[in-house]
C-alpha angles and dihedrals in degrees: 000000000000093000088054092052091049090047092050092047089051092050093046092051093044093048091058094068124092119268128228117229120258122163095331141039113294115250126187116227119209126216087243090061092060093041098051107026097038089198095131112096112202107233103180150290137231136192106237102177136350102315098345120108139183114218129183138201136179123223104219097196102053097020097235127140116227112199121191136198108210137176123218120208129212090272091050096253112153120226116193109220106175142344145193131208112213124198110224138189122213092270096049129092137169119248130189130161095038098060117119126202111200088346097308121104113249113194091194093066123094120190137190106221131195121203115182116223111303096338118133087215117091131177130216108235103177137005143198139186128213108232107206094187093058094027090229138124107236130196110242133181117268093225112128095010124129135158123244112253122218122214 
């Protein structure tokens, strides 16, 4: 229960920051939206470097993914730095942590992936990189990007 409360607080804090534009118009989500509508499913999070994390949520009403770059300080307080709102179809998902650039995993890359029906093949549609120097999530080309496959 304690972990669920912490995750909810992290999501509420992160959802209060401005969002960058992706495939759609940028829309600011307030902490009240997540607290009252409860239409944001938490997808996951990953530490990408030192105290920087990537977090992802899914808006179940408009089928968009919301990805955040956050910074955690020494007392585990979360500071949202940037976010991107990503349009999605039913066969789309967001992946990070398994994305490879030129065959090497790069934990700073986030991708939107499409998988048609029950196919084992998937296509990277869009990509972003977390720029820790500027503390922004920036759009990047999809050239030379793949996703690590597990056997």
